[in-house]
SETINU-520366 format. One record per residue (C-alpha): residue number from 0; chain; x, y, z. Coordinates in pm, 1 decimal. Layout:
<recs>
[NUM A [X Y Z]],
...
</recs>
This chain:
<recs>
[0 A [11929.0 6074.4 7256.5]],
[1 A [11583.9 5985.7 7382.6]],
[2 A [11662.2 6096.1 7741.5]],
[3 A [11811.7 6426.0 7629.3]],
[4 A [11508.0 6502.3 7411.9]],
[5 A [11266.7 6435.0 7698.9]],
[6 A [11482.4 6650.9 7927.6]],
[7 A [11474.6 6935.1 7674.0]],
[8 A [11093.7 6911.5 7640.7]],
[9 A [11060.9 6911.6 8020.7]],
[10 A [11278.8 7221.5 8056.4]],
[11 A [11083.4 7403.5 7785.2]],
[12 A [10747.6 7316.3 7944.0]],
[13 A [10862.5 7424.7 8290.5]],
[14 A [10986.7 7754.3 8146.2]],
[15 A [10659.2 7820.4 7962.3]],
[16 A [10444.2 7740.5 8266.8]],
[17 A [10663.8 7952.0 8494.1]],
[18 A [10619.5 8253.9 8263.3]],
[19 A [10242.0 8202.3 8266.8]],
[20 A [10244.0 8171.6 8645.1]],
[21 A [10444.3 8492.7 8685.3]],
[22 A [10205.6 8674.4 8449.1]],
[23 A [9899.9 8560.0 8647.0]],
[24 A [10056.0 8658.2 8980.5]],
[25 A [10149.9 9006.1 8850.0]],
[26 A [9797.7 9057.7 8717.2]],
[27 A [9642.3 8958.8 9051.0]],
[28 A [9881.5 9184.0 9241.2]],
[29 A [9800.6 9481.2 9016.9]],
[30 A [9428.7 9415.8 9055.9]],
[31 A [9457.7 9413.2 9436.2]],
[32 A [9659.7 9735.5 9427.1]],
[33 A [9394.0 9904.8 9212.1]],
[34 A [9117.8 9793.2 9448.9]],
[35 A [9312.7 9932.9 9744.3]],
[36 A [9356.8 10268.4 9570.5]],
[37 A [8988.5 10282.9 9477.2]],
[38 A [8884.8 10203.3 9835.3]],
[39 A [9118.8 10467.9 9977.2]],
[40 A [8992.1 10729.5 9732.8]],
[41 A [8628.5 10646.9 9812.7]],
[42 A [8691.9 10674.9 10185.3]],
[43 A [8873.1 11006.5 10134.6]],
[44 A [8575.8 11141.1 9936.9]],
[45 A [8340.5 11035.7 10216.6]],
[46 A [8555.7 11213.2 10475.4]],
[47 A [8565.6 11521.7 10253.4]],
[48 A [8184.2 11522.0 10218.5]],
[49 A [8148.4 11492.1 10595.9]],
[50 A [8386.9 11785.7 10643.9]],
[51 A [8203.4 11990.7 10380.9]],
[52 A [7869.8 11928.1 10555.0]],
[53 A [8025.0 12026.3 10886.3]],
[54 A [8160.8 12351.4 10739.0]],
[55 A [7817.4 12432.7 10596.4]],
[56 A [7665.6 12405.3 10944.7]],
[57 A [7919.0 12644.1 11103.1]],
[58 A [7841.3 13016.8 11090.3]],
[59 A [8172.3 13139.5 10947.0]],
[60 A [8093.8 13512.1 10956.1]],
[61 A [7994.3 13513.2 11320.9]],
[62 A [8293.6 13311.4 11438.8]],
[63 A [8544.4 13470.3 11198.7]],
[64 A [8725.2 13141.3 11132.8]],
[65 A [9014.1 13141.6 10885.3]],
[66 A [9125.8 12779.0 10913.3]],
[67 A [8966.7 12449.5 11011.1]],
[68 A [9142.9 12117.1 11042.1]],
[69 A [9056.2 11761.9 11134.3]],
[70 A [9299.1 11474.1 11164.5]],
[71 A [9255.8 11100.5 11209.2]],
[72 A [9493.8 10807.4 11181.3]],
[73 A [9511.8 10803.4 10803.0]],
[74 A [9306.9 11107.2 10700.9]],
[75 A [9389.9 11475.5 10733.0]],
[76 A [9130.2 11736.4 10640.7]],
[77 A [9208.1 12106.2 10617.5]],
[78 A [8994.4 12404.2 10516.9]],
[79 A [9122.5 12749.9 10434.0]],
[80 A [8853.2 13018.2 10461.2]],
[81 A [8899.3 13355.0 10291.5]],
[82 A [8661.3 13648.6 10297.6]],
[83 A [8615.7 13884.2 10003.2]],
[84 A [8599.2 14205.0 10209.1]],
[85 A [8737.0 14088.8 10541.5]],
[86 A [8586.4 13892.7 10822.8]],
[87 A [8442.4 14183.8 11019.4]],
[88 A [8273.7 14357.6 10725.1]],
[89 A [7893.8 14385.5 10744.8]],
[90 A [7858.6 14425.3 10368.1]],
[91 A [7739.1 14129.8 10159.9]],
[92 A [8040.1 13929.9 10050.2]],
[93 A [8149.5 13596.9 9913.4]],
[94 A [8329.0 13348.2 10133.7]],
[95 A [8571.9 13115.7 9957.2]],
[96 A [8644.7 12784.6 10125.6]],
[97 A [8924.1 12559.6 9998.8]],
[98 A [8895.9 12206.9 10137.1]],
[99 A [9195.7 11976.1 10118.9]],
[100 A [9174.0 11605.9 10201.9]],
[101 A [9478.0 11384.6 10236.4]],
[102 A [9491.7 11010.8 10301.3]],
[103 A [9820.7 10833.4 10361.5]],
[104 A [9860.9 10459.7 10387.2]],
[105 A [10178.7 10254.7 10381.6]],
[106 A [10204.9 10243.4 10002.1]],
[107 A [9966.0 10509.3 9874.5]],
[108 A [9876.3 10873.1 9918.1]],
[109 A [9552.5 11032.3 9799.2]],
[110 A [9507.0 11412.3 9781.0]],
[111 A [9173.7 11577.1 9702.6]],
[112 A [9074.4 11944.3 9677.7]],
[113 A [8742.1 12119.0 9650.7]],
[114 A [8654.7 12489.5 9644.1]],
[115 A [8322.5 12620.3 9775.7]],
[116 A [8202.5 12977.8 9733.6]],
[117 A [7923.0 13086.9 9968.0]],
</recs>
């Protein structure tokens, strides 16, 4: 009776500690995944800001550009440029620029969009 009781207590303690261990490991794994997503999103925003600054330096009316794209290993940046009254019009007009940023890693994908009106 004494051996069976100690065996039962041992099994119960091992079960309880294994559940706690699994909980801690899942929490750490989720934390690492969140940090990875935050890092990827921050890097994508930085690439998007770089692309936006580059677009602001280009004279879009003189070059009559409708699309711009930039691609790296993980990051893909794309800009769609549309003119209110056409590219060749000399009248004052608004230029709408839609910037799309995409970052793909093995497990995650981040998509960002920003619209600029000049």
